[in-house]
N, C-alpha and C positions, 0 to 999 in steps of 0.2 A: 550403385542402389542396394539399403540390404538386402540380403535374402530373408527368402519367406522364414527361416527357422528361427533367425535375429530377432525378427519380424513380432513371432508369436513369443516368443520370451518375452521382448519386452508390455506385450499384451498380460502372460501371463501375472507382471510384473502388476503393474499399473491393478490387476483385478485384486490381486495379494494389497496391496496399498490399500485401494476403496475398503477393504473388508476393512484394515486397519482404522481406515479414519473412523469408519462409522460407529465400533468397539468406541473412539477415544471421541468423539464425540456424544454419545452415547453416555459415559460418562458423566463430558462436560453440563451434559443438560440436569445432574440433581445437583450441578454446583452452586454456593448461594451467588449474589450479585448480577443474574442472568435473570430479565424477565419475562415470563409466560411457559407458551408450554410450546417444545420441538414437534417433529413431524413437515410431512409434506402441506401445502398450502389449502386444505381443508378447512370448511367455514367451523368455527366453534364459536362462540358464544355469541349468538344471532350473527350479527355482518362478518364480525370476526374470523381473519387468518390464519394461522398461523404457518407463522415463517422461521424457518430457523438460519441467521447468517455468520458466516463466518471471515474471520479477517486475522489478516497476515500480518501484522505489525502490533510491539507495546506501542507504548506512549503518548500523545494526543493528538495523533491526527485521525482517529479516528472518531476524536469528540464529537461527532454527529450521529454516532451509531450510541454513543454511552449517554448524550442526554436524553436522545430517542423513547431509552428503554427508560432510564434514570427520572424523566423527567412527562413520561408516559404521553409522548410525541406521535409515535407507530400507533399508541389505542385507538386515538384522538383520528385515524384516518384506516382506520378497521384492519389494522394488523396487530397480532398476538405475537411478538417479535423476543425470539432467542441468539443470545450473542456468543459466541463461542471463539475465542483465541484460538489459530492450527499456525505453523509453521508456513511457508512463503511452499516453501515444495509440497505439502500439502495442501493447500489452495483449490486446483483443480481437481484434484483425487476426490474431496470433499462433495465436489459438484456434482461429479462421475457418479457418486456412489449412493447417491440422493441424501445424505447426512446433512447438507446443507443443501437451501436453495438460489443462494446467493452469496457470491464471494467476494472481498474486497481488497486488493492488493495494487502491489504497481503493472499500469497496463502493459508492459513487456512479456509478463510472462503466463500473462492469456495469451497473448500473440505468438508469442513460441508456442505454445500447446494448440493453436490455431494451423498453425504450419503445419506442426507434424499428424493432424486429423481430424484433432478432434472439437467437435460443432459449440460455439461459444457463442455468447452476444455479449455485449455491453451493454449495459440498461442505465448506469450514472457515473457521475468525474464530479466529486469532491475538492481534489486537487488537484491542481493545475499551472503549480511548479515542481521543483527543487524542493523539499525538506529540511535540505540542509546550508550546516552552516562550517565557513573552511577556520577551523583553529589553526595556529601556528608556535612554535616554540619565538624564543630571544629573537634568533634570528632572521626571521620573518617578518614582516612589517604589513606588506603587499602581497599580490598577487604574481610580479615580478619578481619578488625574492625566493620562489619555487623553484626558479629555472636555474637548474647543477644541481637541484633539493628530491627526497624522497616522501612521498607523499603517503600514508596510511591509509588505505582501502581494506573494506570489507572482502568482495570477491568478483573475480572477472567479469566482466557482465550486466556487476548491478549497479543499484541507483548510485553507490558513490562513484564507480568507475564511469559512469557515463556522465554526471557529472562536473567529475573533474575534468573530464576533455571541454566537457560547453565551457564552463570556468574559462579556462586556459584561450580558449578559442576567442569567448568573447572580450579577453582583452588582447586579441592579437599575442597570442602566443602558442608557439608550434607544442601542440602535446609530448611531441617525442623528446622535447627538453627535460621534461620533469620525468620522473623515476616513481614504478608504483610497488608497492608492497602490497600483496592483500593476506591481510592475516583473520580474518574469516570474521570475530565478532568483535562489539564495539570494547568489551574491557581488554582484550588483547593490544587494539590499536591503543589507547590509554595509556598499558605499558609502555609499549616502543615508544610513546609520547615522553613521558616520562624520564623517560630512562634515555633517552637525544637518540632513539635508531634511526628516528625521523624527524622529520624536520618540522610534519602536520599532518592534516587528518582531517578527513570531513565526518562533519556527528551529528545527525538529528536532537537537535536540544532536548530536554536537557544533558544528556549524556554526557557532556566533556566538561562542567560545572567544576570538576575536582584539579583539573591541570591550573588551573587557576592561581594553588597550591605552589605547583613549579615553574612561574612566570608564565604560560600558556594563556590567549588571548583569542579572541574572535578577529580574522584579518578579514572575511566578507561572507558574506547569505548569498545562497541559490536562490532564493527568492522570488528572486525578479527574469530566472532561465525554465522559459516552459518545460513544462514534462510531465505527461498521467502518471498522478501518483495514487490516490484513492481514486483506483478506478472497481466501479462495478460488476458483474460477469453472472450470468446464468448460462446453465447448456438449452441452445437453439429449444431445444422440443421444449422443458420447461416456460422458456415463456411463448413462445407458440400455445402450449395448453392453457396457461396463464397469466395471460394478458392484462386483467384485471386485477390480480395483486402486483404485477411490474408497474403500473401506473401507480396505483395507490401506495405504492414503496418510494417511488418516484417522486410526490406529491410530500409525502412524509418529510424526504430527505430535504425539499426543499424549507418545511419550515424550522426543522433541524439546526440548517446551516442559519437560518435568522437566528432561531435561538439564541447559538454559539455568541454572535455575535451581541444582544441585547443582553444578556443575562449571564455574568463573566462570572457573577460567583456561585451561580449552583451549578456551569460549565466545570468552573475550575471544580468543582467536590464532586464533580460527575468523573472528571479526570482523577481525583485521586482515588474515588472509591472503585476503579478498572488497573491503577496503577499503584497499588498499595508502598510496595519502594517507594516512591519516590516524598521527597517531604512539602511542606505549603511552597518553600520558597520554590522549589525545582517546579512545582507543578506552575508557577505563575510565569516564571520563564517559557517555560513552555506554550502555556495561552497565550501571551504576547508575541510570540514567535511565530502561531500559525495562523494567527489572525491577519497575517500576513501571505499565507497559504489557502487556507479555503477559501473556495468558492462564494460565491454570491446564488449562483443559481447551479444545482446539478447536472444539465441537461450538459452531453458527451459533446465534446469539441472533433470532430473528423482529421483535423489536424494533427491532433497531438497521439491521434491514435494511427494515425497514417505513419508517423512518425513511428509511433512503438513497433510497429511494423517493418519499417526498416532495419531496424538496429534488429530486431528477434531474424529479421534473415538473415543478414549480416555474420550471426554469433551460429546460427543453424547451415549457412553454407545452401539457400535456400532464395528463391525470388521474393519479393514480397508481393502481395498483389494492387493491381492495381487501380482497382477500385475496396474499399474496406463497407459499404455500403450496408452490405448482409448480415455485417458483424457487429451492426448497432441495431440496438432496439427499436423496431422503424418508426415509432413519435418521437423520438429521443433527436435524428439527426440533426443536427444545424453547424453552420459556417463558422 
């Protein structure tokens, strides 16, 4: 067990991180493209409740938030929403500081924080599978061709890391028969593939399209493998004090997910609005891929959250809880 001094040091760092996040999110509140005003979920504009939602990834994955703001869906459900992008490491601190009331990211991150003592609850889940594709160079035509080769990933314990293991196991391949090279960022992974330093890599569309210039190709999709990616969380205290706001958010998210499927042009426009570096062609590729990833209902799936706790416990050398019902917003648990 860690000493009190080390624990206190970590808490001091956590407080400092929260203060930094508050500053960053305050700056983001004045940026263009984010609808509404921030702050806690106090009533504003009649029945409108102010809500800041932080999300921890670029790209099309959080298109539900993009259309919710850009197409006025959140407002129809009584929510005056501002969305701000943060890094995965800063998602939980944003909630703890009160700078954001809801945060969206990979479920494993919240599970790790809960195992370390933070009081959080899952309130919605919009992606129930991996949002990754396996890209290979000329020597890789199928998953079995990975045996004895090296695959580029972001970091140990990341979605790409777990995704490779799941993909190999789904194809009856021992994960230890494939080497892993952790390169942190997508540009570094792409560079390694272009140079031939690795034989393959796992990427979120449309990140890897440049690989076609050097003979790279899509080998497989992980969108059929279960994994909780678009997991929305709130602090337990916020959820308890504001159940009406959480319920409105869940209802709005269901409408957002329906909008994504029935309004492709508006959705792609929203994706490009929040990801200005992507071309229209890249946005279309991403949209078509995520149609197979986005859930039709944002209800939290306990089995996926339990799996997230199991992975997080393995990484933190702790024990996963036998029951996770207390970590799911009460009206949201479903089998």
